[in-house]
N, C-alpha and C positions, 0 to 999 in steps of 0.2 A: 606842772601841767603835763598830762599824758599826751604824747605825740599822736597825731591823727593816724599814722601808719607805723606800727612797730617795726616793720621790715626796713623802712628807710632810716630808722634810728640805730640800726646795727652798726658796729664799727666798720670803718672803710676797708680794713683788711679782709673782713668776712664778705663784704659785698663784692670786692674784687675777685675773691675765690669763687663766688657764685657765678659771676660773669665768665670766669675762666672755665668752669665746668660746662656752662651752656655753650661756650665757644667750641668745645671739643665734642659735644654730644648733640647739639641742636643746630638748626639752620640760622642764617643771618636774620631771617624774618623774626624769629623768636628773640634774638638779641635786641633787635630794633624795638620790638613791642615792649620789652622791659625797660630799655633805655629812655623811651619816650614818655614814661609815666610821670616823671618829675625832674626838676633841674638837677638834683643831686645824682640821681641814677644816670641821667644823660651825661653828666660830667665824667662819671666813672666808665660808662659803657661805650663812649665814643672811641676809645682806644681799641676796643675789640671790633667795633663795626667797621672802622676805617682801615683795619690791618691789611685787608686785601683790596688791591686796586686793579680793575680791568678796564682798559681803554682801547681805542683803535688809533691808528696813525693819524687820522684826520682830527681826532680829539686831543692828541698829545700836546699840541700847543696850548690849548685851553687849560689842560691840567697843569702844564708847566707854569703858566701864569698864576694859577691859583695857589700853587706850591709856594710862590714868592709873596702871596698876599693872604687871602682868607684861610688857606689850609696850612699856613706856616706853623701854627701851634700843634697841629696833628702830625707833623712830619715824624717825630720819634715813634709813633705808633704804627707806621706803615712798614710791614715786613714782607709783603708779597706783591709783585707787580707783573701784570700780564698784558700782552698785546695779542689779541686773538684773531683779528682780521688782517690778513696779509696785504702788503702794498709794496710793490717794487719801488715806487716813487718815495714812499716813506722811509724805506730801508736805506736808500742811497742819498736822500736829501734832508731827512730829519733825524738822522742818527746822532747828530751833535746835541739835539734837544733831549733825546733819550739818555745820552751820556750825562747831561747836566741834571736830569731828574734823578738818575742813580747816585750822583754825587751829593745832591741836596738831601735826598731821602736816604740818609746814611745807615738806616737800620734794615733796609731791604736785603733779605738773605735768599729769597727765592725769586727767580726771574723766568718767565715763560714767554717764548716768542713763536708765533706762527709765521713761517717764512714763505715768501712767494717764489724763491729760487734757492740758490746755493747759500752757503754760510760766509761767502767771501767778504761781504761788507762788514762783518763783525771784527775783522782784523784791524780796522781803522779806529776802533774805540780806544779810549785811554785806559790805563791800568786800573783795575778794580779789585779790591781785597775784601769786599763785604759780601759778595754773592757766594753762597755756599752750595746752592742747588740751582741747576740750570736745566730747563726743558726746552728743546727745539722741536717744532713740528713742521713738516713739509706739507705744503698745500698743493703741490704739483700733481698733475694727472698721472694715472698709472703708467702711461706710455713714456713719461719723462721723469725719471727719478733724480732728485736734486743731489748735488755733491756736498758732502761735509768733509772739511779738512781739519784735522786736529789742530794744526798751527793757526787756524783762524781764531781760535779762542785764547790766544796768548795773553790778551788783556785781562782775562779772568784768572787771577793767580791764586785763588783760594777755593776753587770748585772741589767739593767733596762728592757730590752726587750729580751725575749727568744722565739725562734721559733724551733719547733720540728716536724720532718717529718718521720712518720712511725716507731714509737717506742712503746714498752710496758713500760708504766710509772710506777715508783716504788718509794716509800719513806718508809724506814724501821721504824717500831714502836717498842719502843718509838723513837721519832725523834732524830736522831743523832745530837750532838752539831755542828758538822761541816756543817750540812745542813741548819742551822738556818739563816746564812747571806743571802743565795740565796732566801730563802722563804720570807725574809723581804724586799729585794731590788727590786724584779721583779714586775713591774706594768703593763707590757704588755706581755701577753702569747698567742701565736698562735700555734695551733696544727693541723697537717694534717694527717689523717688516723692513729691516735694513739689509743692505747688501754690501759686499766689499770684494776687492780683488787682491791677489797677492802683490806685494809682500805684507799687506796690512794683516794684523792679527791682534786678538784681544790681550795677548800677553805684553803688548807695548805699555799697557797701564800697569805700572810696576807695584802699585799699592792696592790693587783691586781685591776687595773682600767679598763683595756681592755682585754677582752677574746674573741678570734676568734677561732672557732672550725669548721673544714672542713672535710667532708668525700666524697670520690669518690667511684665509683663502685668497686674499688679495695678492699675496706674495708667495703662493704655493710653489711656483716654479723654482724659487731659490732654495727650497728645502730639498731639492734633488741634486744640488751642487756639491762638489767635493769640498768646497770651502766651508760649508756648514758642517759637513761630516768631519772635517779636520778639526773644527772647533770642538765638537763633541768628543773627538778622540784625544785631543790635547787641550783641555781647558786650562786657563791660567792656574799655575800651581799655588798661588796665594789665596784663592777664593775659599770662603767658609760657607757660603750659601750659593747654590746654583739652581736656576730655574730654566728649563728648556721646554717650552710649550709650543707644539705645532697643532693647529686646529684642523686635524685630519680625522674626522669622526668615523669614516668608513674603515673597517679593518683591512680592506684591500689596499687602501691608500697609505696606511700607516707604515712607518719605517721598520725594516727588518734588521737594521744595524743598531747598535747600542753604544751609548757613551762609555768611554774608558776613564775611570776615575781613580785608578790605582795610585797615580803620582800626586794627586791632590791630598797631601798628608794632613792638611788643616781643615778639610771639608767636614762640615757638621750637618748640613741639610741639603738635600737634592730633591727636585720635583720634576718629573718627566711626563710629557703628554704627547701623543701622536706616534707612539712606538708600539710594536707588537710585543707579545709576552716575552720578556727576557729569559734566557736559560739560567739554570742554577749557577753556571760559571760566572754570570754577571754579579751575583750576590757574593760569591766566594772571593771576587777580586776587589770588593769595596774596601776602602782604607779603614784602618782601625778608628780613626777620629770621627767617622760618620755615625751620626746618631739616628737620623730620621730620613727615610726614603718615601716619597709619595709617587705612586704609579697610577696614572689615569688610564682607564680602559674603556672600550666601546662595546664590548659584548661579554656575555657570561662565560664564553669560552676562555676568557682570560684566567678564570679560576680553575681550569682543568689541572690535573696532575702534570708535573711532579711536585707542585707546591705543597708544603706542609702547613696546614691550617692550625694555628695555635689558639685562636679565639675569634669571636665575632663582635661586630659593633652593634649598636641599638637597632640599626636598620637591616641587620642580617648580613652585612657585608663582611667577608672574611679578612682577617689580618694575619699576615705571615711574619715571622720574626726569626732571624738567624743570628748566631754568633753574639751571645751575651746581650749587651744593652742596645743593640740596633733595633729600630722600629721601622717596619715596612707597612705602609698604608695603601690599600687598594681602593680606588675611587672611580666612579663613573664620570667620563669626560663630558657627557651632555648635561649632567646634573651633579657637578662636583661636590656641592655642599650637602647634598642629601645623604651621601654615604660616607661622610667624613668619619674616619675611624678614630677612636680614642687612643692615646698613647699606651703602648704596652712595653713593659720592661721585664725581660726574662733573665 
């Protein structure tokens, strides 16, 4: 007997691969549409549909109850958990429920929390070795920047990627013993509109390989501080990829100083935005390990001499390259993708 749908007669391994491809390239709606076509596809597709859970603090109790009942068979498929609506009451009174959810959903490796205030309440969570990626977002108004203390994350003992949005960063000196695990495990750090005071510095993260630093007009004031300039002058020596993007589109507002990368002997990629045209001395001081430099510009004057143009990209944007295998891409800051240059190897 010929099956009514040849597609559903495919081996399970192939169907799983199809869902996996859709999960990476399409929306959840497309996954749902495919999963709801028949019982067999629904049984396979539910692991991809339920992989990401987004709740509020007020719905956390309901989700917690379902995890112990109707959602129990789906627990192994949940890999991402987010609380997107901040609540001071929830943070301080329902954190034990969150903790139990993280323990029961043992495959959760990404956790995103939108905080109403500081990160202090996180220090009371029990140890967790499953979370690999943590994203914290502050919801406080611009006049009150929330405090983030590295030691508050002592319960998360396997964090490899940490993203922080709009916090004042802090690490007490001498360094508390409970802060050491996080400082040793994080190898990717991304900060957006964050501030800090001395003696805090990014080099405290001893295994850092990727450092992404972004500032929008919301936190432009901090871009004038010596603390940010010091970070650019002395980035962590262990980094392989460095992004420093300042959304300062006007050439007048862009920085006249430049990052010093000579000591970053493992650096392979750097992307700079919000700076004026660097002098030739900047390129001469680049470490030998560096392969690609992206420079975002705001005006055509960025291309004036003394740069040596070696080739042009498809949109007519010049590419300069110095010292063997290094590639330097020039890109417009207001439309960065339009003038993305192809790699050049000389």
